[in-house]
N, C-alpha and C positions, 0 to 999 in steps of 0.2 A: 366559789362564784357568789356574787352578791345576791341577796334575797330578791331584789327587784328583777335581776336578770333571770333568775330561776323561774319567777312567776311569769315573766314574759315568754320564756321558752316553753313552759307548760301550756300557756294559753295558745301558742302557735301549734303545739302538738295536738291539743284538743281540737282546734280548728281542722287540722289535717285529718284526724280520725273521723270527725263528723262529715267532712267531705267524702271520705272513703265510703262511709255508710250510706250517704245520700246517693252517690253514684252507683252503688250496688242495687238500689231499689228499682222496682219496675215502674215507679212513677217518675224516674229521672228522665228528663227530656233535653232538647237543645238549650233551653234557658239555663238549666242547672249546669250543663256541660260548659257553656260560655261563662257562667259566673265562676265556676271552678277554675277555668283557664285564666280569668282575670286575677283571682286570688293567687294562683300558682305563680304567675308572672310578677306579682307585686314586689317580691323581695327574695334574696338568696335564702333567708331563713325559712320562708314558706316552702321553697323547693327542697331544702334539706329535710324539713319535717315530713314532707310528702314521701321522700325517698325512704325515710326511716319507717314510716307507717307501712309502705308497700313491703319493705323487707320483713318486718315482724309479722305482717299478716300471713306471710308464707309459712310461718312457724305455728300459726294458730292451731292447726290440726294436731300438733305434737304436744299440746298441753296435757298434763297428767290427768287420766280418767276420762271416762265416757261423757260425763256432763260437759266438759270443756269442748270436746269435739261436737257434741250436740248443739252447743251454743252457736258455733259457726254454721252448722247445717241450718239451724233455725233462722240465721241472719242472711239467708240467701236472697235471690232476686225478688221474691215475693214476701219480703220480711214484714213483720208487724212493727208498729212503733216501739213496742217493748223489746223486740228482738234487735231492732236497730240500736237502741240505747245499750243493750248488753254488748253488742259488737263494739261500739265506741269505747265503753269502759274496758273491755278486754284489750283492745289495741293500746289504749293509754297505759294500762297496767304493764303490758309487755314493753312498750317504748321506754317507760320509766325504769323498770327493774332491770332491763337487760344491760344497763350501763352502771349499775350501782354496786358492783363488788362481786359478781360471779353468780354461778348457777344456784348456790344455796339460797341466796336472797330471792332470785327469780322464782324458784320453786315455792318458797314460803309465801310470797305475795300472791303468786298465781293460785296456790291452794286456798288462800283466804278469799280471793275473788270468786273462785269456783264455788266455794262453800256458801258465799253470799247469794249466789244464784238460786240456791236450794234451801235457804234459811227458812226456819219455821215462822219467824216474825219479820215482816218487811213493811216499809212504807214506799209509796211511789214518789216521784219527783213532785214537790209542792205540797205533800201531805205530811201532817204532824199528828201523831197518835199518842194517847196516854193510856196506860194499862196498869192494873193492880197486880202485884206479884203474890205468890202463895203465902209469903210471910208477912204481908201487909205493906211492904215497900211499894213505892210508886215509881213507875218508869215512863219516861217520855221518849219517843223516837222521833227524831227530826227527819227532814226530807231525805229521801233516797237512802234509807238506813236498812241494814240487814243484820240479824242476830239470831242466836239460839239461846234458850234458857235451859239450864240443867241443874235442877235441885236434887241433890242426892242425900244420903244419910249423913255425909260428912262435910258437904260443901254446897253453898248457894252460888252458882256460877252463871255468869252472862258472857257469852262468847260473841264479841262485837266484830263482825266481818268488815263493816264499812258504814259510813254515815256519821251520826252523832247521837248520843243519848244524854239524858239528864236523869239522875237517880236521887230520890229522897228515901234513904234507907230506914228500915224499921228494925227493932231488936228481934232476934230469932226467938220463936216460941218454943223451939226444941231445946233440950238440955242433954249434953253440953251444947252451947250455942255454936252454930256452924258459921264459919267466915263467909262474908258476902264479897265476891271478887268479880272483877271485869277483866277478861282477857282480850287483848288486841294482838295484832301481828308483832308488836314491839315489846310486849311484856304483860305483867299482871298488876292490877290495882286492887287493893284491899280496903274496903270501907271501914272507917272507925267512927260510926255514928254520925252520919254526914249527909250533905247535899252536894253533889258535884256533877260535872259534865265531862264527857270523854269524846274526843274526835280524832280518829286516825287521819293523818295528813301526809301522804307520800312517805317520806323517809322517817317520819316521827309521829308520835301521838301527842295531842294537846290535852292536858288535864287542867281543869279549873275547879277549885274548891270554894264553895260558898258557905258551908257550915260544917263544923267538925274537922276531921282530918282524914287523909287518904295516904296509905302506904304504897309507894311505887317500887316495883322490882323489875328491871329490864330482863328481857327474855334470855339474853346470852351472858348473863353475869353482871357483876357490878354491885356495889353496896346499895341495898334498898334505902329509900329516903321517905320520910313522912312529910307531907305537904299540909300546912295548916290552912284554916279558912282565910279567905282574902288573897290567896296566892294562886298562881298557875305556873305550870312548867311544860316544857316539851321534852320528851325522852325518846331515845332510839333503842335499838336492839341491845346495846352494851353500855349506854351512858345516859345520864340524866342532866339536862341543862340547868342553868341557874334560874331560880324562881323570880317571878316578877308579879306586879299587882294584877289581880284578876279584874277584868272589866265588869263592873256591877250590872251592866246591861247585856252582858254576853249571853245570858240565858233568857232574854226576853222572848225568844222564839217559842218557849213553852206556853206563852200567852198569845201566840200567833202574831208577834210583832217584831220588827227590827227597830232598835232605838239607838241610832248613832249619836255620839257626843263629840262634836268636832272631828268627825271621821272624814278622811279623804274620799272623794267621789269614786275613784277607782277601787278603793277598798270596799266601799259600800256596794258597788255594782258587782264585785266579786262575791260578796255575801248574797246579794239578791239573785244572782245567776244560779245559785243552788236550788232555788224554788221554781225554776221554769226550765222548760226544755229548750235545747238549742244553744246558740251562742249569744252572749250579752257582753259586748265590749265597751271600752271607754277610750276615747281619743286622747292622746297625750296632752293636748293643749288645755283640756278641762279636768285632767286627773287630779289636780291640786285643790280643786274647790272643796269646801268643807260643808258638812251636813250636821244639823241638829234636829231632833224631832222624834216622832213615833209614827211608824209606817205599818199599817195592817197588812199581813201577808196573804190575806184572802184573795187579793187581786193584784198581781205584779204589774199588769198594764196600767192600773190606776196609779201605782207608785211612780211609774215612768212619766205619766202625765203630770203628776205633782212636781216632779223634778223640772219638767219643761216650764211649769208655771212659776217656779220659785228661783230657778237658776238660769244663767245665760247659756242654756244648752238646748239642743233639739234632739229628738229621737229619730234616728234614721233606720228604716226597716227595709232590708233586702227581701226578706220573707218573714213570716211570723216567727220562724225559728232562727233568724239571723238579724240581730238588732245591735246597733252601735249608738252610744250617746256621744254627740259631737258638739262643737261650739256653734252657737247661733251664727247664721250668715249675716254679715254686715250689710245694711241697706245702703 
């Protein structure tokens, strides 16, 4: 399936999961019900996504482990905003993994998601955090990131459950020196004196190397590969994709900025949506517009206002949590 189609299908699944969470809330009223009915009737794709979300929600209580069952219980009629987000993430994880090759992958992705709920280090949506590690390495956690840190006598390990991180590694003070590794659901990365970012994305993990080198070893086998500075790759459980040039602005988020360079508007909004709750969509007729500049992430509504001021678009708000960027109406 083409990448554009996969992205569109994912966006519709996300909308369906968000509607499911909204309608479960005790603050859902006639306005929300009517808005959902309009969304549901909009296209066959919406109806198919809704059927899938309803089907997998019935399996939510059968996720492995008490934490998973508790996540559903917490996301009941009087759910908090955080519980609602957990429900949406869980439904998406089940929707995506249930059709990707069987129970083993479903269990693996689900375990990673459940582990993320109870990770020692987390950031909320829209929050970026920098921390110093025990060996002097610097670690940045991007929006909605969850991980655990395990420094033992033989290994310096970061277990990334979800989100995105950027690492500036330092030499180990212990002798013999312990490897510094990052584990994701798809495999292990070993730092070789470097600065790099890691982001699990559905079926694959994206690695971008900005300095030094990083060794990639897929979880289910395959020959490890060393990725040098200036390159990035995507890898899955058993394979490593071809390298391509790393975006020099790809890690601008560690300075709390997005810096597009001739980026399509739909791609930019997909990045921006990671830093705000709810749905942020892009109408097809303006998706091709290109952006250049530097946008501070402290206020995403201010970024949307800047888009209205500089592009032939308008920001349509159904609710604070449901926003679409559309073409300006012709006078």
